[in-house]
KOLLUM-610719 format. One line per 3 residues: number of its first residue (from 1); for each residue x, y, z of C-alpha. Coordinates in nm, 2 decimals. Example, Ala and Ser with C-alpha at 12.3 -4.5 7.8 and 13.67 -1.06 7.14 Angstrom:
1) 1.23 -0.45 0.78  1.37 -0.11 0.71;
This chain:
1) -4.17 1.83 5.92  -3.83 1.65 5.92  -3.52 1.81 5.76;
4) -3.25 1.60 5.61  -2.90 1.71 5.71  -2.55 1.56 5.75;
7) -2.30 1.62 6.02  -2.38 1.80 6.34  -2.73 1.92 6.42;
10) -2.76 2.29 6.33  -2.95 2.35 6.65  -2.71 2.51 6.90;
13) -2.57 2.26 7.15  -2.72 1.95 6.98  -2.47 1.67 6.90;
16) -2.72 1.45 6.73  -2.62 1.31 6.39  -2.85 1.22 6.11;
19) -2.95 0.85 6.16  -3.03 0.77 5.79  -3.38 0.65 5.87;
22) -3.56 0.88 5.62  -3.73 0.71 5.33  -3.76 0.86 4.98;
25) -3.98 0.68 4.73  -4.01 0.39 4.97  -3.63 0.33 4.98;
28) -3.45 0.38 5.32  -3.16 0.63 5.32  -2.90 0.36 5.40;
31) -3.02 0.15 5.11  -3.01 0.44 4.87  -2.65 0.52 4.97;
34) -2.55 0.15 4.92  -2.71 0.14 4.57  -2.55 0.47 4.48;
37) -2.21 0.34 4.58  -2.26 0.01 4.39  -2.36 0.20 4.08;
40) -2.06 0.43 4.11  -1.82 0.14 4.15  -1.98 -0.04 3.86;
43) -1.94 0.27 3.64  -1.58 0.31 3.75  -1.51 -0.06 3.66;
46) -1.67 -0.03 3.32  -1.48 0.29 3.25  -1.15 0.12 3.34;
49) -1.23 -0.18 3.12  -1.31 0.05 2.83  -0.98 0.23 2.87;
52) -0.76 -0.09 2.87  -0.95 -0.29 2.60  -0.79 -0.24 2.26;
55) -1.02 -0.10 2.00  -1.10 -0.32 1.70  -0.99 -0.04 1.47;
58) -0.92 -0.11 1.11  -0.81 0.06 0.79  -1.00 -0.05 0.49;
61) -0.83 0.02 0.15  -1.08 0.03 -0.13  -0.95 0.27 -0.40;
64) -0.60 0.40 -0.33  -0.38 0.49 -0.63  -0.09 0.60 -0.42;
67) 0.08 0.94 -0.37  0.37 1.08 -0.18  0.58 0.81 -0.03;
70) 0.67 1.00 0.29  0.30 1.06 0.36  0.23 0.69 0.33;
73) 0.52 0.60 0.55  0.39 0.83 0.82  0.03 0.70 0.78;
76) 0.12 0.33 0.80  0.36 0.39 1.09  0.06 0.54 1.29;
79) -0.15 0.23 1.19  0.13 0.00 1.31  0.17 0.18 1.64;
82) -0.20 0.17 1.71  -0.21 -0.20 1.63  -0.48 -0.16 1.37;
85) -0.57 -0.42 1.11  -0.56 -0.34 0.74  -0.81 -0.49 0.50;
88) -0.72 -0.44 0.13  -1.07 -0.45 -0.02  -0.99 -0.30 -0.36;
91) -0.71 -0.11 -0.54  -0.39 -0.05 -0.36  -0.13 0.08 -0.60;
94) 0.20 0.26 -0.59  0.29 0.41 -0.25  -0.02 0.24 -0.10;
97) 0.17 -0.09 -0.13  0.42 0.03 0.14  0.16 -0.10 0.39;
100) 0.31 -0.45 0.32  0.64 -0.35 0.46  0.54 -0.12 0.75;
103) 0.23 -0.28 0.91  0.30 -0.64 1.03  0.17 -0.90 0.78;
106) -0.04 -1.07 1.04  -0.24 -0.75 1.06  -0.31 -0.73 0.69;
109) -0.55 -0.93 0.47  -0.71 -0.92 0.13  -1.06 -0.96 0.01;
112) -1.16 -1.11 -0.33  -1.18 -0.74 -0.46  -0.82 -0.67 -0.37;
115) -0.54 -0.59 -0.62  -0.19 -0.45 -0.57  0.00 -0.24 -0.83;
118) 0.38 -0.18 -0.83  0.60 0.05 -1.04  0.92 0.25 -1.02;
121) 0.92 0.56 -0.81  0.91 0.89 -0.99  0.93 1.26 -0.91;
124) 0.61 1.46 -0.89  0.52 1.58 -1.24  0.45 1.92 -1.11;
127) 0.83 1.97 -1.07  0.93 1.80 -1.40  0.71 2.00 -1.64;
130) 0.46 1.71 -1.67  0.72 1.46 -1.77  0.75 1.13 -1.58;
133) 1.10 1.12 -1.44  1.19 0.80 -1.25  1.39 0.81 -0.93;
136) 1.64 0.53 -0.87  1.69 0.64 -0.51  1.31 0.65 -0.46;
139) 1.27 0.30 -0.62  1.55 0.16 -0.40  1.38 0.31 -0.09;
142) 1.04 0.15 -0.19  1.21 -0.19 -0.24  1.38 -0.17 0.10;
145) 1.04 -0.17 0.27  0.89 -0.46 0.10  0.90 -0.81 0.25;
148) 1.08 -1.08 0.06  0.76 -1.23 -0.08  0.69 -0.90 -0.25;
151) 1.05 -0.86 -0.37  1.04 -1.22 -0.51  0.71 -1.15 -0.70;
154) 0.86 -0.82 -0.85  1.18 -1.00 -0.96  0.98 -1.29 -1.11;
157) 0.78 -1.03 -1.31  1.07 -0.84 -1.46  1.15 -0.59 -1.18;
160) 0.99 -0.25 -1.13  0.94 -0.05 -1.44  0.75 0.27 -1.53;
163) 0.45 0.04 -1.62  0.22 -0.07 -1.34  0.25 -0.44 -1.26;
166) -0.06 -0.57 -1.09  -0.15 -0.87 -0.88  -0.52 -0.95 -0.86;
169) -0.70 -1.18 -0.62  -0.59 -1.54 -0.64  -0.30 -1.77 -0.55;
172) -0.03 -1.52 -0.66  -0.17 -1.26 -0.42  -0.23 -1.51 -0.14;
175) 0.14 -1.60 -0.15  0.20 -1.24 -0.04  -0.10 -1.15 0.18;
178) -0.35 -1.39 0.35  -0.71 -1.37 0.25  -0.93 -1.21 0.51;
181) -1.10 -1.45 0.75  -1.47 -1.45 0.78  -1.47 -1.27 1.12;
184) -1.27 -0.97 0.99;
């Protein structure tokens, strides 16, 4: 019976080292070590590639009626920093439209279902006894984020008011945001 060992022979005084001539499953020890090393190096290479390859992450907006402006600013800042794409594939109203001023326009596209809705900023009705109270400062802040194409559309359509002004899919929307290419 042959014992497999590495390093010095455990028998006192013996200086013999393991020669690697044992076979397991018909594969010589030396060949097994070579294959194990190749598999390990290949695994390491694949792991490195996965770590440096940017993810094809995306944010798909389908039914977003808006909310707190500061929350949207933070959300879209994270999207921008991660380099994610944004696909507007439905309703994007109110604070949702901040995406147009925070995420680079070359990372945003619209599908045929897309629509954008704009209105003046107003305070949370929970703090105004259910009454819609507009905020000139909030509206100015919103406008400061929008690209010129959005500002021009808003001006051409009478400026921001308490009423929602919508752009649906078509030439008007495509002047602001590109339609999504087939591969997105």
